[in-house]
N, C-alpha and C positions, 0 to 999 in steps of 0.2 A: 840321382837328381829327380827322378820321377816321384820317388817317395817323399822327397822334401816338398816338392810342389803340392803333393797330396795333402800332406800335414798342414801346410799353409792354408789350404782350403777347408780343412776339417774344423767345423765350428763345434763339434761335440767335446773337444778338449779345451781346457783352460789355456790361457796365454803361457803360463809357466811350463805346462806340460808340452805345448807345441815347441817352445824354445829349447827345452831339454832334448826332446827327440830330434829336433833339427840339428842341434849342436853335435849330438852323437853321430848323426848321419853325415854331417860336414866333415867330421874327422875320417870317416870311412871313405868319403869322396876325395878327400886330400891324399889319403893313403893310395887309393886307386890311381889318382893322377900321377903320384910319384912312381908307382909301378909302370904306368904307361910311358912316362917320360924316360924311365930307366931302360925299358925294352924298345923304345921307339926305333932305334937303328936296326935291332934284330927283326922287328915287325916289317920294316921297309925291305930288308933283304929278303924275307920270306915272300912278301908280296911281289917283289921283283922276280924271284925264282918261279913263283906260280904263273905270273904273266909270261915269262919266258917259255915256260912249259906249255901253256896255252897257245902261244904264237907258233911254236914248233910243232905241236901235235893236233890241235883242234881241227884245223882245215884238212890236213893230210890224212889223219887217222879216223876222222869222224864225219865232218860236214861233206867232204867231197864224195864219200861213200853214200851218204843220205841223198845227196844231190843226184848222183848217178842212178840210185835206186828209184827216185822220184821220176826221173826222166824215163827209165824203163817201164814204170807203172803207167805213166801217161800214154806211152805208145801202145802199151797193152790195152789200156781203157779205150783208146781211139779204134784200135783194131777190133776189139770186141763190139764197139758201137757200130762199125761198118758191117761186121758179120751179122749183127742183130737186125740192121736195116735190110740186108740182103735176105734174110730169113723172112722178115715181115713182108717184103715185096713179093717173095715167091708164094708165101701162103695166101697173100692178097689176090694174086693172079689166078691161083688155083680155085679160090672161093668164088671170084667173079665169074670165072669160066663155067661154074655150075649154076649160076643164077640167070634167070630170064626176066624176071619182074624188075621194072625200072626203080621202084621204090626200095626194093631189097638191095639193089646195086648202090643206090644212093646211100643207104644205111651202112653198107659195108665200106664204102669210101670214107664215111664219117668215122667208123671204127678204126680203119687203117690209119687215118691222120692222127687220131688219139694215141694209138700205140707208138707211132713215130715220135710223137710229142713226148710220151712217157720215156721212150729210149733216150731222147735228147736230154731230158731232165736228169735221168739216171747218170748219163755221161758228165753232165755239169756238176752233179754232186760228187762223183768220183774225182774229177779234176780239182774241185775245191778241197776235198780231203787230202789230196796229194800236195796241193799248194800250201795247205795249212801245216803239213808235216815238214816240208822244207823250210817254211818260214820259222816254225818252232825251233828247228835245228839251228838256224842262223842266229836267232835271238838268244839261244841258250848260252852262247859265248859271252854276250854282253850281260847276261844274268850272273854268270860267274864273276866277271869283272866288277859288276855292281856290288857283289858281296865282299870282294877283296877290297875295293876302294871306297865303299859307301857312296855310291852314285856319283863319283867324281870322274867324269869322262873327259877325254881330250876333245878338241874341236873336230878333228878327223873322225873320231869314234862317233860323236854326236851326228855329224853329217852322214856318215855311213848308215847309221840306224834310221834317220829321217828318210833317206833315199830308198832303203829297203821297205820301210813302211808305206812309202808312196807307191812303190811298185806292187806291194801286197794288196793295197786297198784300190789300186787303179781300176776304173771301169770305163771302157771306151765310149759307151753310150752317154753316161753321166758327164764325161769330159767334153764330148761334143756339144751336148746341150748347154753346158756351162760356158764353153769357150768358142763354139762354132762360129758365132757372129763376129767375135774378135779376130779370129783366124781369116775369115773372108774379108774383113775390112782391111787387115794388115796386108793381105795379098793384093787388094785393089790399090792401096796406097803405094805398095811397092811397084806395081804396074805403072801408076801415075809417075813415080819417080823415074822410071825407065823411058816413058813416052815423052815426058816434058822436055828433056834435053833435044830429043829428035825433032819435036814440033817447034819449040820456042828457042832452041839453041842455047839454053841456059839450065843449069841444074835446079831442081826444085827445092831440095834441102840445103839451102844456104843459111848462113847465120842470120842475115836480115830477114829472110822468109820466116824462119822459126820464131824470131822475136815478133814479127808481124802477127803471126798466128796466135801467140800468147797474148799479145796486146789486144787483138780482137776477142779473144776468149775470156779476158778478164771481167768485163762488165756482165757477160753472159753467165759467168760463173755464179754471180750473185743471184741471178734469176733462177738458175738451175737449183741452187742450194735451197732456195725458197720453195720451189715447187716440189722438190724431193720430200720435204717434210710433210706436204699435203698428200703425195702419192703414198707415203709410208702409212697414212691413215686410210688407204684405199680410196683416195679421192683424186682430185686434179685442180688445175686453175686455168680457165680459158681467157682470163683477163690480163695476163702478164703483158702482152704486147701493148694493150691500151694503158697499163700502168706506166710503162716506159714512155709512151707518148705524153701522158699527163705530167710525169716527172720531168721530162726533157723541156716541155713547154714552161713549166713552173721555174725550172732552174735557169732557163734561157731569159725569161722575163726579168728575173731578179739580178742576174749577172750580165744583163745586156750591155753592149758597148754604146754608151750614151743613153739618150732617152728612147723608150720603146716606140717603134714605128707602128705597131699594132696595138689594139686595145683589148681589154677583157671586160665583157658586158658594157662596151662602149667607153670604159675608163682607160686612159693612158697612164701606165705606171712609170715613175721616174725614181730609180734607186741610186742615182749618181751621187747623191749627197752622203751616202754611206761609204765607209772604207771598203776596200776590196776584200779584206779578210771577213769583215762583218757581212758583206753580201754573200760570200761563199758559205759561211756558216748558216745564214738565214736560208739560203737556197736549199742546203742539205736538210735542215730542220723541216722545211715546208715540204720537200719531196717525201720524207719519211712520214710526216703527219698525214699527208693526203693519201699516200699508198696504204698506210696502216689503217686509216679510217675505213677505206673501202674493203680491205681484206678482213677487218674485224666485223664489218657488216655482214659479209658473206659467211664468215666463221660463225656468227651468232645464229643466222638462219639454218646453217648446216647442223650445229650442235643442238639448238633448242628444238627445232621442228623436224629433225632427221631428214632435212632436205639434201638431196644428192649434190655434192660440190659442183657437178657439171652444170646444174641449173642455177645455183646461187652465184657462181663465178661467171656464167654466161650473162646473167642479169647485170652484174657489175660491169662486164665488158661493154654492154650496150649503154648503160647509164654513163659510164666514164667518157665513151667516145662521143656520145650525144652532147653532154654537158660541155666538154672541152671544145668540140667543134662549134657548138652554138655560141659559146662565150668568146671564142677567138675568131669566129667566121672562117675557120679552117686555114688561116694564113700562117706562114712560117715567120718566126720572129727574128731571123737573122742571127748574127754572130754575137758571142759573149766578149767581154773584155780580153784582149789577146794575152794579157799577163796572167790570167787565172790558171790556164792549164800548166804553165811553167811552175806554179805554186802547188797545185794539187797533185799533178803527175808529172814531174820534171823528168828529163832524161839525163842519167848520169853516165857519161862517156858512151853515149849511144844506147844505154840500157833504159827501157821504159819502166819507170817505177810503178806504173798502174798495175804491173804484175804482182808487185808486193802487196797491194791492196787485196788482190784476189787470194793471195797466199794467206793473209791475215783472216780473211773471211773463212777460208777453208778450215784453218786451225780452230777458230772460235766456234764454228758450227760443229766440227768434229767433237770438240770438248762438250758442247751442249748435248749432242746425241749420245756420247759414250760415257760421260763422267758426271752427269747431273741426274737428279731424280726425275726431272721433266723429260729428259731423253729416254730414260728407261720406260717411263710411263707412255711415251710416244710409240715405242715399239710394242708395248703391251696392248694399248688400245687399237693399234693398227692390226695386230695379230688376231685379237678376239675382244671386242669392246664389251661384250656381255660378261665375259670372265674377268675383264679389268674392272668393271663396275662392282661386281661381287667382291673383288679383292680390296675394295675401298678407294679406287682411283676415281677421280672426278673426270669422267669422259668429256663433260662439257668444258671444263677448264683446259684440259689438254688440247682439245679440238680448237678452241678459240685461240689458245697459246700458240699452236702451230700456224694459224692464219696471221697472227700478229708478228710472229718471227718472219714469216714470208713477206709481210708488208715492209718491214724494216729493211730486209735485203733488197726488195724491189726499189725502195727509195734510194738506198745507196748505189745500187747498180745504175739507175737512171741518171743520178747525179754525176757519176763517174763517166757514163756514156756522153753526157753533155759536155764535160770537160775534154773528153777524147775527141769529139767531133767539133769542138770549138762552137757550140751552140746549135743553131739550125733547128730549134725545137718547134714541133707541130703536132697536131692531134693524130696525124697519120703515121707519125714516126713509130717504129716498133711493131708494125703490123706483121703478123706471122712469127713473131719471136716466142710466142707461147708454144707453138709446135716444136721449135728448136729446143726450148728448155725441157719440155716433156719428153722429147725423142732422146735427148741427152741422158735423162734419168733412166729411161726404159733400157737403152743400149748399156747403160752403166750398171744394170742389175737391180734397180729399185723396182720392186714388184707391185703391179697393180692389184694384186690379191691382198696386200697390206702386210706390214710388220717385217718386211725383208728388204734390206738395202744398206749400202755403206757409203760413206762420204768418198772414199777412194773410187768407187764406181762412178759416182756423179762427175768427179773430176776427169776421169778417163773418157766418159761420155761426151763431155763438153769439148775436150780437146780433139776427140775423133771427129765430131761434127764440124768444128771450126776448121780443122786442117783439111777435111774433105772438101768443104765449101771453098776454101782459099785455093786449094789445088785445082778444082774444076774452074774457078774463075780465071786463074792464070792460063789455063789451057784454052780459054775462050769459050767454054761450054755455056750455052744459053741458060739464063736464070730459071726459066720454066722447066728445063731438063734437070736442073739441080733439084727442084722440088720433087721430080719423079724419083731421083736417087734417094732423097730423104724419105719419101713415102715407102719405097722398097725396104730401106733399112728398118724403119719403124715396124713395118708388117712382119718382117723376119724375126725382129727383136721380141715383139709381143707373142709371136707364135711359138718361139723357144721358151718364153716365160710360162705360157699356158701349158706347153708340154711338160715342163718341170713341175708345175702345180698338179697336173693330172697324174703324173708318175708318183708324186708324193702322196696324193689322195689314195 
């Protein structure tokens, strides 16, 4: 078959020569297939006999002996290490006893520590060699099975190999750096689950509570997904909360129940002449347009003038809050039409469909990040913008594109939040949401160093923060103390991220 494929690609032969050679090889191929078919049962029996032999003899006659030998070598290596440490300590004490000068003692202590370190490195090398030999003996069995079956492993065999590879490559320090924060948060949440029934007399993890957590997390998911793209570029966005306030105010004005009680720049808007669906669509479009306009503005200055996103988005934050507050005099616009939430986010048998909006956003953004050229370029620019530019990637276009995508997600998120809260839009709404969104991304593993992060991490981060806030609220913990918890989590998350970066460097 390989020869046939090669001849088809061979342009040095004429068409008739290729066809003649291929026809000859096709006959040989058919003959080979016939021989294979004729001996198929015989081959299956031979493979079965070989596998039975392996099963009976491999572990008993080979692997167990290697394993026992490795354990003995490990014990010997550790004993030799302890003996070497004792010798070094004895030599060190004898040398120090002969010295009187302070500097000479200091130098000897330095040499002693270096010798201890060398002994430890030697032990680690010996242990790694022993570990490699045991692992090689284990995997040899699957190498033999691979040759018999041509890489066709059963589910249990595949699982066994994955577990062995995980144990072989496991590193405690790396594991704790990667998952230490998650472990701590899970322990805190478990503690809250134990404490809540004692304090409130009701369990924390009820069906309704879980749905409430997911419902609260859904609009925030849009914001976190938007911010994640900017953090992926080694940036951030400080204007998220003000975007939510602007979107909430805009959506509330358009979908307001009856004529608006407040004005915008002194003008009272009345959208009651439009249909409900028309007002819903207009509100969504306006939320997206306004949020995208401001994110694009920040993206332009960031990409064009190499301005740090901290500055460009802080300017956005101030401008948005100032404009919305001045235009509306800082008043709340009340409730939207009561029928709108039932259309946008109806509850089906008690299940809030706003969760499905969040799931759709997660799927779409995951597809953009992982399956499109823009997504690949996003990672490339975040990891190394200079190298990306040399590779022909437009850093300007990718940066502005990330801000535009963020704006669209902010607009959608604020529109959904308006429907969830049945209006009540004001310029002050959403204050502090930017810290929640950024914290969720950091906790989820989206690195501020750029080019590192997964959608799954963002989702986990949002759920962790929402669940933690909800749990503390149920326990009656003061809101100000909740900020303290959030601050500690952010500090620990960024510290672990920095440690990973330093270790990588």
